[in-house]
N, CA, C and O atoms as a GROMACS GRO file, in nm:
protein
  388
    1MET      N    1  -0.937   1.234  -5.838
    1MET     CA    2  -0.969   1.171  -5.713
    1MET      C    3  -0.848   1.174  -5.619
    1MET      O    4  -0.862   1.193  -5.498
    2LYS      N    5  -0.730   1.154  -5.679
    2LYS     CA    6  -0.610   1.158  -5.596
    2LYS      C    7  -0.589   1.297  -5.536
    2LYS      O    8  -0.544   1.310  -5.422
    3LEU      N    9  -0.620   1.398  -5.612
    3LEU     CA   10  -0.604   1.534  -5.563
    3LEU      C   11  -0.700   1.562  -5.449
    3LEU      O   12  -0.663   1.626  -5.351
    4LEU      N   13  -0.821   1.514  -5.460
    4LEU     CA   14  -0.920   1.533  -5.352
    4LEU      C   15  -0.875   1.460  -5.225
    4LEU      O   16  -0.887   1.514  -5.115
    5THR      N   17  -0.825   1.341  -5.239
    5THR     CA   18  -0.776   1.263  -5.126
    5THR      C   19  -0.657   1.335  -5.060
    5THR      O   20  -0.647   1.340  -4.937
    6LEU      N   21  -0.569   1.389  -5.140
    6LEU     CA   22  -0.453   1.463  -5.089
    6LEU      C   23  -0.496   1.591  -5.017
    6LEU      O   24  -0.441   1.624  -4.912
    7VAL      N   25  -0.593   1.661  -5.071
    7VAL     CA   26  -0.644   1.782  -5.006
    7VAL      C   27  -0.712   1.747  -4.873
    7VAL      O   28  -0.688   1.814  -4.773
    8LEU      N   29  -0.793   1.646  -4.870
    8LEU     CA   30  -0.861   1.602  -4.748
    8LEU      C   31  -0.760   1.556  -4.642
    8LEU      O   32  -0.775   1.591  -4.524
    9ALA      N   33  -0.660   1.481  -4.680
    9ALA     CA   34  -0.558   1.436  -4.588
    9ALA      C   35  -0.481   1.554  -4.530
    9ALA      O   36  -0.446   1.555  -4.412
   10THR      N   37  -0.454   1.654  -4.613
   10THR     CA   38  -0.385   1.775  -4.566
   10THR      C   39  -0.471   1.853  -4.470
   10THR      O   40  -0.422   1.902  -4.368
   11LEU      N   41  -0.600   1.866  -4.499
   11LEU     CA   42  -0.692   1.936  -4.410
   11LEU      C   43  -0.702   1.862  -4.274
   11LEU      O   44  -0.705   1.925  -4.168
   12ILE      N   45  -0.709   1.733  -4.278
   12ILE     CA   46  -0.715   1.655  -4.152
   12ILE      C   47  -0.587   1.675  -4.072
   12ILE      O   48  -0.593   1.690  -3.950
   13ALA      N   49  -0.475   1.675  -4.138
   13ALA     CA   50  -0.347   1.698  -4.070
   13ALA      C   51  -0.341   1.837  -4.009
   13ALA      O   52  -0.291   1.855  -3.898
   14LEU      N   53  -0.392   1.937  -4.081
   14LEU     CA   54  -0.393   2.074  -4.028
   14LEU      C   55  -0.489   2.087  -3.909
   14LEU      O   56  -0.462   2.163  -3.816
   15ILE      N   57  -0.598   2.016  -3.912
   15ILE     CA   58  -0.694   2.020  -3.801
   15ILE      C   59  -0.633   1.949  -3.676
   15ILE      O   60  -0.655   1.993  -3.563
   16GLN      N   61  -0.558   1.845  -3.697
   16GLN     CA   62  -0.501   1.767  -3.587
   16GLN      C   63  -0.380   1.835  -3.523
   16GLN      O   64  -0.348   1.807  -3.407
   17TYR      N   65  -0.314   1.922  -3.594
   17TYR     CA   66  -0.192   1.987  -3.542
   17TYR      C   67  -0.219   2.059  -3.408
   17TYR      O   68  -0.144   2.034  -3.313
   18PRO      N   69  -0.321   2.146  -3.394
   18PRO     CA   70  -0.342   2.213  -3.266
   18PRO      C   71  -0.375   2.115  -3.151
   18PRO      O   72  -0.341   2.140  -3.036
   19LEU      N   73  -0.441   2.003  -3.187
   19LEU     CA   74  -0.477   1.906  -3.084
   19LEU      C   75  -0.353   1.841  -3.024
   19LEU      O   76  -0.348   1.819  -2.902
   20TRP      N   77  -0.255   1.809  -3.105
   20TRP     CA   78  -0.138   1.736  -3.054
   20TRP      C   79  -0.020   1.826  -3.023
   20TRP      O   80   0.056   1.796  -2.931
   21LEU      N   81  -0.002   1.934  -3.097
   21LEU     CA   82   0.120   2.016  -3.080
   21LEU      C   83   0.095   2.162  -3.053
   21LEU      O   84   0.191   2.237  -3.036
   22GLY      N   85  -0.027   2.207  -3.048
   22GLY     CA   86  -0.058   2.350  -3.034
   22GLY      C   87  -0.054   2.395  -2.889
   22GLY      O   88  -0.004   2.324  -2.802
   23LYS      N   89  -0.109   2.516  -2.866
   23LYS     CA   90  -0.105   2.578  -2.734
   23LYS      C   91  -0.181   2.499  -2.628
   23LYS      O   92  -0.133   2.488  -2.515
   24GLY      N   93  -0.296   2.445  -2.660
   24GLY     CA   94  -0.374   2.366  -2.566
   24GLY      C   95  -0.369   2.217  -2.595
   24GLY      O   96  -0.469   2.147  -2.577
   25SER      N   97  -0.255   2.170  -2.638
   25SER     CA   98  -0.242   2.032  -2.684
   25SER      C   99  -0.243   1.932  -2.569
   25SER      O  100  -0.234   1.968  -2.451
   26TRP      N  101  -0.255   1.808  -2.607
   26TRP     CA  102  -0.254   1.700  -2.507
   26TRP      C  103  -0.118   1.693  -2.437
   26TRP      O  104  -0.111   1.663  -2.318
   27LEU      N  105  -0.015   1.718  -2.509
   27LEU     CA  106   0.121   1.717  -2.450
   27LEU      C  107   0.132   1.824  -2.345
   27LEU      O  108   0.186   1.799  -2.237
   28ARG      N  109   0.083   1.943  -2.373
   28ARG     CA  110   0.087   2.054  -2.277
   28ARG      C  111   0.001   2.022  -2.154
   28ARG      O  112   0.041   2.050  -2.041
   29VAL      N  113  -0.116   1.964  -2.176
   29VAL     CA  114  -0.202   1.923  -2.066
   29VAL      C  115  -0.131   1.821  -1.977
   29VAL      O  116  -0.141   1.830  -1.855
   30TRP      N  117  -0.062   1.728  -2.035
   30TRP     CA  118   0.010   1.627  -1.960
   30TRP      C  119   0.123   1.691  -1.876
   30TRP      O  120   0.143   1.655  -1.760
   31GLU      N  121   0.196   1.785  -1.936
   31GLU     CA  122   0.305   1.854  -1.864
   31GLU      C  123   0.250   1.934  -1.745
   31GLU      O  124   0.306   1.930  -1.636
   32VAL      N  125   0.141   2.005  -1.768
   32VAL     CA  126   0.082   2.084  -1.660
   32VAL      C  127   0.030   1.994  -1.548
   32VAL      O  128   0.039   2.027  -1.430
   33ASP      N  129  -0.026   1.879  -1.588
   33ASP     CA  130  -0.075   1.784  -1.487
   33ASP      C  131   0.042   1.733  -1.400
   33ASP      O  132   0.028   1.720  -1.279
   34GLN      N  133   0.156   1.706  -1.463
   34GLN     CA  134   0.273   1.663  -1.386
   34GLN      C  135   0.322   1.772  -1.293
   34GLN      O  136   0.365   1.743  -1.181
   35GLN      N  137   0.318   1.897  -1.337
   35GLN     CA  138   0.359   2.009  -1.252
   35GLN      C  139   0.263   2.025  -1.135
   35GLN      O  140   0.306   2.054  -1.024
   36ILE      N  141   0.136   2.006  -1.159
   36ILE     CA  142   0.037   2.018  -1.052
   36ILE      C  143   0.058   1.908  -0.947
   36ILE      O  144   0.050   1.934  -0.827
   37ARG      N  145   0.084   1.788  -0.991
   37ARG     CA  146   0.110   1.677  -0.898
   37ARG      C  147   0.233   1.705  -0.811
   37ARG      O  148   0.231   1.682  -0.690
   38ALA      N  149   0.338   1.755  -0.874
   38ALA     CA  150   0.462   1.784  -0.800
   38ALA      C  151   0.437   1.896  -0.697
   38ALA      O  152   0.484   1.889  -0.584
   39GLN      N  153   0.361   2.000  -0.740
   39GLN     CA  154   0.333   2.110  -0.649
   39GLN      C  155   0.244   2.065  -0.533
   39GLN      O  156   0.263   2.111  -0.420
   40ARG      N  157   0.149   1.976  -0.558
   40ARG     CA  158   0.064   1.925  -0.450
   40ARG      C  159   0.146   1.847  -0.348
   40ARG      O  160   0.119   1.855  -0.228
   41GLU      N  161   0.244   1.773  -0.394
   41GLU     CA  162   0.331   1.697  -0.304
   41GLU      C  163   0.414   1.795  -0.217
   41GLU      O  164   0.430   1.774  -0.096
   42ILE      N  165   0.466   1.897  -0.279
   42ILE     CA  166   0.543   1.998  -0.205
   42ILE      C  167   0.452   2.068  -0.102
   42ILE      O  168   0.492   2.089   0.012
   43ASN      N  169   0.329   2.102  -0.146
   43ASN     CA  170   0.235   2.168  -0.056
   43ASN      C  171   0.200   2.080   0.064
   43ASN      O  172   0.186   2.128   0.177
   44HIS      N  173   0.186   1.952   0.039
   44HIS     CA  174   0.152   1.859   0.148
   44HIS      C  175   0.266   1.852   0.252
   44HIS      O  176   0.240   1.851   0.372
   45LYS      N  177   0.389   1.848   0.205
   45LYS     CA  178   0.504   1.846   0.297
   45LYS      C  179   0.511   1.977   0.376
   45LYS      O  180   0.537   1.976   0.496
   46LEU      N  181   0.487   2.088   0.310
   46LEU     CA  182   0.489   2.218   0.379
   46LEU      C  183   0.377   2.230   0.479
   46LEU      O  184   0.397   2.288   0.586
   47GLN      N  185   0.259   2.176   0.447
   47GLN     CA  186   0.148   2.180   0.542
   47GLN      C  187   0.179   2.098   0.666
   47GLN      O  188   0.145   2.138   0.777
   48SER      N  189   0.243   1.983   0.647
   48SER     CA  190   0.282   1.900   0.762
   48SER      C  191   0.383   1.974   0.850
   48SER      O  192   0.372   1.972   0.973
   49ARG      N  193   0.481   2.038   0.786
   49ARG     CA  194   0.580   2.114   0.861
   49ARG      C  195   0.514   2.231   0.935
   49ARG      O  196   0.548   2.258   1.050
   50ASN      N  197   0.424   2.299   0.870
   50ASN     CA  198   0.356   2.413   0.933
   50ASN      C  199   0.270   2.366   1.051
   50ASN      O  200   0.264   2.435   1.153
   51ALA      N  201   0.205   2.251   1.039
   51ALA     CA  202   0.126   2.198   1.150
   51ALA      C  203   0.214   2.166   1.269
   51ALA      O  204   0.176   2.193   1.383
   52ALA      N  205   0.333   2.108   1.245
   52ALA     CA  206   0.426   2.076   1.354
   52ALA      C  207   0.476   2.206   1.422
   52ALA      O  208   0.484   2.213   1.545
   53LEU      N  209   0.508   2.306   1.340
   53LEU     CA  210   0.552   2.434   1.397
   53LEU      C  211   0.440   2.501   1.475
   53LEU      O  212   0.465   2.561   1.580
   54ASP      N  213   0.319   2.492   1.426
   54ASP     CA  214   0.203   2.552   1.495
   54ASP      C  215   0.181   2.483   1.630
   54ASP      O  216   0.153   2.550   1.730
   55ALA      N  217   0.193   2.353   1.633
   55ALA     CA  218   0.179   2.280   1.759
   55ALA      C  219   0.287   2.318   1.858
   55ALA      O  220   0.260   2.332   1.977
   56GLU      N  221   0.409   2.336   1.809
   56GLU     CA  222   0.520   2.375   1.895
   56GLU      C  223   0.499   2.514   1.951
   56GLU      O  224   0.526   2.539   2.068
   57VAL      N  225   0.451   2.606   1.868
   57VAL     CA  226   0.427   2.742   1.913
   57VAL      C  227   0.317   2.744   2.020
   57VAL      O  228   0.330   2.810   2.122
   58ARG      N  229   0.207   2.670   1.995
   58ARG     CA  230   0.101   2.665   2.094
   58ARG      C  231   0.151   2.605   2.225
   58ARG      O  232   0.113   2.651   2.332
   59ASP      N  233   0.236   2.502   2.217
   59ASP     CA  234   0.291   2.440   2.338
   59ASP      C  235   0.379   2.537   2.414
   59ASP      O  236   0.375   2.542   2.537
   60LEU      N  237   0.459   2.614   2.341
   60LEU     CA  238   0.548   2.711   2.408
   60LEU      C  239   0.467   2.824   2.472
   60LEU      O  240   0.506   2.875   2.577
   61LYS      N  241   0.357   2.863   2.411
   61LYS     CA  242   0.275   2.970   2.468
   61LYS      C  243   0.197   2.924   2.590
   61LYS      O  244   0.173   3.005   2.681
   62GLN      N  245   0.158   2.798   2.596
   62GLN     CA  246   0.069   2.753   2.700
   62GLN      C  247   0.142   2.688   2.818
   62GLN      O  248   0.100   2.705   2.933
   63GLY      N  249   0.248   2.617   2.794
   63GLY     CA  250   0.309   2.541   2.902
   63GLY      C  251   0.451   2.579   2.932
   63GLY      O  252   0.529   2.610   2.841
   64LEU      N  253   0.485   2.577   3.058
   64LEU     CA  254   0.622   2.606   3.098
   64LEU      C  255   0.711   2.484   3.080
   64LEU      O  256   0.833   2.499   3.070
   65GLU      N  257   0.653   2.364   3.077
   65GLU     CA  258   0.733   2.242   3.064
   65GLU      C  259   0.810   2.242   2.932
   65GLU      O  260   0.926   2.200   2.928
   66ALA      N  261   0.748   2.288   2.827
   66ALA     CA  262   0.816   2.290   2.696
   66ALA      C  263   0.932   2.388   2.697
   66ALA      O  264   1.038   2.361   2.641
   67ILE      N  265   0.912   2.503   2.761
   67ILE     CA  266   1.021   2.601   2.772
   67ILE      C  267   1.134   2.546   2.855
   67ILE      O  268   1.251   2.563   2.820
   68GLU      N  269   1.101   2.482   2.964
   68GLU     CA  270   1.203   2.424   3.052
   68GLU      C  271   1.279   2.313   2.980
   68GLU      O  272   1.402   2.305   2.988
   69GLU      N  273   1.207   2.228   2.909
   69GLU     CA  274   1.270   2.118   2.837
   69GLU      C  275   1.365   2.171   2.728
   69GLU      O  276   1.474   2.118   2.709
   70ARG      N  277   1.321   2.276   2.660
   70ARG     CA  278   1.405   2.337   2.554
   70ARG      C  279   1.531   2.402   2.616
   70ARG      O  280   1.640   2.390   2.561
   71ALA      N  281   1.514   2.470   2.728
   71ALA     CA  282   1.629   2.533   2.794
   71ALA      C  283   1.728   2.428   2.840
   71ALA      O  284   1.849   2.449   2.833
   72ARG      N  285   1.679   2.315   2.888
   72ARG     CA  286   1.769   2.209   2.933
   72ARG      C  287   1.843   2.141   2.815
   72ARG      O  288   1.964   2.121   2.820
   73SER      N  289   1.768   2.108   2.711
   73SER     CA  290   1.829   2.033   2.601
   73SER      C  291   1.915   2.119   2.509
   73SER      O  292   2.023   2.077   2.469
   74GLU      N  293   1.868   2.239   2.476
   74GLU     CA  294   1.941   2.321   2.379
   74GLU      C  295   2.045   2.412   2.443
   74GLU      O  296   2.150   2.438   2.384
   75LEU      N  297   2.016   2.461   2.564
   75LEU     CA  298   2.106   2.557   2.626
   75LEU      C  299   2.188   2.497   2.740
   75LEU      O  300   2.281   2.561   2.791
   76GLY      N  301   2.155   2.375   2.781
   76GLY     CA  302   2.229   2.310   2.888
   76GLY      C  303   2.204   2.372   3.024
   76GLY      O  304   2.292   2.366   3.111
   77MET      N  305   2.090   2.431   3.046
   77MET     CA  306   2.060   2.499   3.172
   77MET      C  307   2.009   2.399   3.277
   77MET      O  308   1.950   2.297   3.243
   78VAL      N  309   2.032   2.431   3.405
   78VAL     CA  310   1.983   2.350   3.516
   78VAL      C  311   1.915   2.445   3.616
   78VAL      O  312   1.941   2.565   3.619
   79LYS      N  313   1.828   2.387   3.697
   79LYS     CA  314   1.758   2.467   3.798
   79LYS      C  315   1.853   2.500   3.912
   79LYS      O  316   1.958   2.438   3.929
   80GLN      N  317   1.813   2.599   3.988
   80GLN     CA  318   1.890   2.638   4.106
   80GLN      C  319   1.882   2.523   4.207
   80GLN      O  320   1.777   2.461   4.222
   81ASP      N  321   1.993   2.495   4.277
   81ASP     CA  322   2.003   2.385   4.375
   81ASP      C  323   1.978   2.248   4.312
   81ASP      O  324   1.930   2.157   4.379
   82GLU      N  325   2.009   2.235   4.188
   82GLU     CA  326   1.991   2.107   4.118
   82GLU      C  327   2.131   2.056   4.083
   82GLU      O  328   2.218   2.134   4.044
   83VAL      N  329   2.152   1.927   4.097
   83VAL     CA  330   2.281   1.866   4.067
   83VAL      C  331   2.268   1.795   3.933
   83VAL      O  332   2.176   1.716   3.912
   84PHE      N  333   2.359   1.824   3.842
   84PHE     CA  334   2.357   1.766   3.709
   84PHE      C  335   2.462   1.657   3.699
   84PHE      O  336   2.579   1.680   3.729
   85PHE      N  337   2.421   1.539   3.657
   85PHE     CA  338   2.512   1.426   3.636
   85PHE      C  339   2.511   1.394   3.489
   85PHE      O  340   2.404   1.384   3.427
   86GLN      N  341   2.630   1.378   3.431
   86GLN     CA  342   2.640   1.338   3.292
   86GLN      C  343   2.714   1.206   3.287
   86GLN      O  344   2.828   1.198   3.332
   87LEU      N  345   2.651   1.104   3.233
   87LEU     CA  346   2.711   0.971   3.226
   87LEU      C  347   2.768   0.952   3.086
   87LEU      O  348   2.699   0.971   2.986
   88LEU      N  349   2.895   0.916   3.081
   88LEU     CA  350   2.960   0.890   2.955
   88LEU      C  351   2.972   0.740   2.938
   88LEU      O  352   3.008   0.668   3.031
   89GLU      N  353   2.943   0.694   2.818
   89GLU     CA  354   2.953   0.551   2.790
   89GLU      C  355   3.085   0.522   2.723
   89GLU      O  356   3.135   0.602   2.644
   90ASP      N  357   3.142   0.403   2.756
   90ASP     CA  358   3.268   0.361   2.699
   90ASP      C  359   3.250   0.307   2.557
   90ASP      O  360   3.347   0.299   2.481
   91GLY      N  361   3.132   0.270   2.524
   91GLY     CA  362   3.114   0.205   2.395
   91GLY      C  363   3.148   0.058   2.406
   91GLY      O  364   3.181  -0.005   2.305
   92GLY      N  365   3.142   0.000   2.527
   92GLY     CA  366   3.169  -0.141   2.548
   92GLY      C  367   3.315  -0.172   2.578
   92GLY      O  368   3.348  -0.288   2.604
   93LYS      N  369   3.404  -0.074   2.574
   93LYS     CA  370   3.546  -0.097   2.598
   93LYS      C  371   3.580  -0.069   2.744
   93LYS      O  372   3.528   0.025   2.804
   94THR      N  373   3.666  -0.148   2.799
   94THR     CA  374   3.718  -0.124   2.936
   94THR      C  375   3.863  -0.090   2.924
   94THR      O  376   3.936  -0.143   2.841
   95GLN      N  377   3.903   0.002   3.012
   95GLN     CA  378   4.045   0.042   3.010
   95GLN      C  379   4.124  -0.047   3.107
   95GLN      O  380   4.083  -0.064   3.222
   96GLY      N  381   4.230  -0.100   3.064
   96GLY     CA  382   4.312  -0.185   3.148
   96GLY      C  383   4.412  -0.104   3.225
   96GLY      O  384   4.502  -0.044   3.165
   97ARG      N  385   4.400  -0.100   3.359
   97ARG     CA  386   4.496  -0.027   3.440
   97ARG      C  387   4.562  -0.119   3.536
   97ARG      O  388   4.647  -0.075   3.614
   0.00000   0.00000   0.00000
């Protein structure tokens, strides 16, 4: 009887091995699920960035205001016959003269 119990316990252990530690095991499924979640988060961030870039491209193609604003802010350009004033802040300090 002990031999039969030992044989059955061994067979059960051999059957359980692929379920817990084999190629399609629960551990592997959990790892792949974690990878899928991480990739979905990355994809969501990239989709948001792509949507912002798409909106910027459409704005640049359709309107001159965006091009003008970009030329002013990034390149420091001004229109012809336009006077540019730059105000510098002291940071709250006054100079004693």
